[in-house]
C-alpha positions, 0 to 999 in steps of 0.5 A: 258835279257839273261846273257852273258859269255865270253868263250875263248875270245868269248861272248856266251849266257846261252844256249851255256854256258850250252852246253860248260859246259856239253861238258867240263864235259864229256871230262874230265870224259871220258878220265879218265874212258877210261884210267882206263878201258884200263889199267885194261883190259890190266893188266888183259890180261897180268896177265891172259895170261902171256908170250907165251910159245915156242913150244920147251918148250912143246916138250922138256918136253914131251921128259923128261916125256915120253922118259926120254931123259933129267934129267932136263930142265931150262926155261927162260922168254925172255922179248924181245921175250915175251915168255918162252924158253928152256935155258938148257937141262940136260942129263939123267946122270947129277946129282942133283948138276948139276941141282942146279948149272944151276940155276942162283944166281940172276935171276928167272927161271922155271925148271922141274926135273925128280927125281928118288928114291926108296920107302921103299917097294924097288920100283923104282919110279920117280916124276917130279918136277916143280920149280919156282926159284925166288932168293931174289937177283933177280930184282923185275920186274923179280919176278913179271913177273915170278910169274904172268906167272907161272900158265899159263906156268905150265898148258902147261906142263901136267904131273907135280907131285910136285911143289916147290917155292924157293928163296934160295938153301936151299929150293931146297936141295936134302933133301927137294926133297926127302921128297916131292917125297914120 
């Protein structure tokens, strides 16, 4: 005599019960694994690629580097457009104080600064600084987005000579810039 079981109001035999049990086990395991697989793949892709970089960012950086058209460039991640854009361009005559004043006190930004200095041998030199500005008062989500996109963005800007990560104005003071330039 075969044993009978009631499954969803229907009486079924052993063979059907085994088939239903296997199907149930697969249906509960499969979504679990596929969810994590999709989640991991998406997270890895976003972390690796970050946001798109607007062509204007690369163009303006090349102008700063080759033609010295700008003293500094401040970049912003536009979350709605999912890309890095140019927020502010500093004219060649602008001072370092103008540059630091253009960084918001409570929002993250990337910036490049073309720093001119004179060496001990009395030679005029220039260094291009990349600054990852991430103030303590900015949103955690913003800090995470900027941190995960930084390396990819920096790769787009060929010619960065010095990198600084700063969370408050003292970490990008003129004395810090001078000491890192030489």
